[in-house]
Backbone bond lengths (Angstrom), bond angles and torsions (degrees), N, CA, C in turn:
res aa  C-N    CA-C-N  psi(-1)  N-CA   C-N-CA  omega(-1)  CA-C   N-CA-C  phi
1 M - - - 1.447 - - 1.527 110.97 -
2 L 1.322 116.60 -40.18 1.458 120.30 -178.75 1.529 110.98 -62.41
3 E 1.330 117.38 -39.25 1.462 120.38 179.53 1.530 111.49 -62.97
4 R 1.315 116.82 -38.40 1.468 119.85 178.75 1.514 111.16 -66.05
5 I 1.319 116.75 -38.96 1.462 120.71 178.51 1.521 110.10 -65.60
6 I 1.333 117.08 -43.09 1.464 120.78 179.55 1.521 110.77 -62.98
7 R 1.313 117.36 -42.89 1.468 120.67 178.21 1.522 111.39 -63.51
8 A 1.323 116.71 -39.26 1.470 120.14 178.49 1.528 110.92 -65.92
9 I 1.323 116.81 -41.11 1.463 120.42 178.25 1.525 110.27 -64.36
10 A 1.333 116.87 -46.01 1.463 120.78 -179.58 1.528 110.74 -61.42
11 G 1.309 116.97 -44.98 1.464 120.20 178.25 1.518 112.41 -62.43
12 T 1.325 116.25 -40.70 1.464 120.66 178.21 1.519 110.75 -64.69
13 F 1.344 116.88 -44.49 1.467 120.47 178.18 1.521 111.42 -59.93
14 I 1.321 116.89 -43.45 1.465 120.21 -178.95 1.519 111.07 -64.81
15 L 1.326 117.44 -48.59 1.462 119.91 -179.26 1.523 112.00 -64.37
16 L 1.337 116.24 -41.64 1.460 120.35 178.92 1.527 111.49 -63.49
17 S 1.333 116.93 -42.80 1.462 119.00 -179.68 1.524 111.81 -69.34
18 L 1.326 117.88 -31.25 1.462 119.85 174.84 1.526 111.42 -66.02
19 V 1.329 116.41 -42.39 1.467 120.14 177.70 1.523 110.49 -64.65
20 L 1.336 116.88 -44.85 1.461 120.36 178.89 1.524 111.03 -64.11
21 G 1.318 117.69 -37.20 1.459 121.11 177.87 1.510 112.33 -64.80
22 Y 1.294 116.44 -36.55 1.465 120.44 -179.01 1.528 111.93 -76.50
23 Y 1.338 116.78 -44.70 1.460 120.20 -173.07 1.532 114.84 -94.78
24 V 1.340 118.11 -25.66 1.463 119.86 -173.69 1.523 111.61 -107.62
25 N 1.330 116.39 -64.15 1.455 120.23 -175.30 1.524 108.07 -159.01
26 A 1.314 116.56 136.60 1.463 121.74 -177.64 1.526 112.62 -65.04
27 Q 1.322 118.25 -16.23 1.459 121.19 178.68 1.533 111.84 -64.22
28 W 1.322 118.06 -20.22 1.470 121.38 177.92 1.526 111.35 -65.04
29 Y 1.318 118.44 -19.51 1.465 120.59 177.57 1.523 111.53 -64.42
30 W 1.330 117.63 -23.41 1.457 120.60 175.79 1.534 110.45 -65.04
31 F 1.310 116.74 -34.07 1.465 119.89 176.84 1.529 110.42 -67.57
32 T 1.327 116.36 -38.14 1.464 120.56 175.57 1.520 110.09 -59.44
33 A 1.325 116.52 -45.06 1.460 121.32 178.87 1.531 110.90 -63.92
34 F 1.317 117.04 -39.85 1.465 121.27 179.19 1.527 110.91 -61.16
35 V 1.312 117.60 -45.74 1.467 121.02 179.69 1.523 110.22 -64.86
36 G 1.325 116.44 -42.71 1.462 120.23 178.35 1.517 112.64 -62.31
37 L 1.324 116.71 -42.38 1.463 120.04 178.37 1.524 111.62 -65.76
38 N 1.321 117.22 -37.32 1.464 119.99 176.51 1.523 111.50 -65.42
39 L 1.319 117.35 -38.72 1.465 120.14 176.16 1.528 110.51 -63.45
40 L 1.326 116.11 -41.77 1.455 120.27 -179.82 1.527 111.67 -65.66
41 Q 1.333 117.16 -47.12 1.464 119.24 -179.39 1.524 111.39 -65.46
42 S 1.327 117.67 -33.75 1.468 119.16 179.80 1.529 111.76 -68.73
43 S 1.324 117.25 -25.55 1.465 119.34 176.90 1.524 111.37 -70.77
44 F 1.335 117.25 -26.49 1.462 120.91 178.36 1.523 112.62 -90.84
45 T 1.328 116.93 -40.00 1.463 120.61 -172.44 1.528 113.45 -96.74
46 R 1.329 117.30 -15.70 1.466 123.16 -175.80 1.530 112.10 61.36
47 W 1.327 116.56 25.49 1.459 122.54 175.22 1.515 108.24 -120.58
48 C 1.331 115.79 133.23 1.459 121.13 -178.04 1.526 108.76 -134.41
49 L 1.317 115.85 124.59 1.455 120.83 -179.80 1.524 111.09 -61.96
50 M 1.321 117.48 -41.46 1.468 120.58 -179.77 1.520 111.07 -62.22
51 E 1.314 117.32 -35.76 1.464 120.54 177.17 1.531 110.79 -63.15
52 D 1.327 116.06 -42.96 1.470 119.72 177.61 1.525 111.04 -63.27
53 I 1.319 116.53 -42.32 1.473 120.89 179.89 1.525 110.35 -62.66
54 L 1.327 116.75 -47.51 1.464 119.99 -179.14 1.522 111.70 -65.20
55 N 1.313 116.75 -38.35 1.468 119.37 177.78 1.516 111.54 -62.78
56 K 1.318 117.45 -39.36 1.457 120.29 -179.42 1.522 112.71 -75.54
57 L 1.319 117.66 -35.38 1.465 120.67 -174.94 1.525 113.89 -88.67
58 V 1.322 117.27 -42.08 1.457 120.28 -168.50 1.525 112.74 -112.80
59 F 1.298 117.02 -55.64 1.450 120.05 -168.38 1.522 112.92 -74.65
60 N 1.306 119.42 -27.88 1.463 120.53 177.14 1.516 111.91 -73.18
61 R 1.304 118.06 -24.12 1.466 120.63 176.75 1.521 110.31 -63.04
62 K 1.321 117.08 -40.84 1.455 120.59 179.11 1.526 110.64 -66.37
63 K 1.335 116.26 -40.54 1.470 119.67 178.22 1.523 110.17 -65.61
64 A 1.326 116.74 -42.97 1.463 120.62 -178.81 1.534 110.83 -65.44
65 A 1.324 117.09 -38.42 1.461 120.57 179.52 1.524 111.24 -67.42
66 S 1.330 117.17 -33.90 1.469 119.78 -179.70 1.524 111.85 -74.76
67 E 1.336 117.57 -18.25 1.454 120.97 -179.74 1.518 112.81 -88.48
68 L 1.334 117.71 -6.76 1.453 120.88 179.30 1.533 109.77 -68.92
69 P 1.346 116.82 148.00 1.477 119.89 -178.87 1.520 112.60 -70.70
């Protein structure tokens, strides 16, 4: 489930930055490149910053709640 959420976030970021680059400022294309490079590096290193963020913000809350007495 976490992988699907990460892919959805990455796809949303890419599409949003492309729209912003076209309509607002071309500098937004750097964000598109940043997301793409992170996807590429995660395929080699198996480490993803978004996964760490989601684990700390969302998924650990469920684990912590299940550990309560």
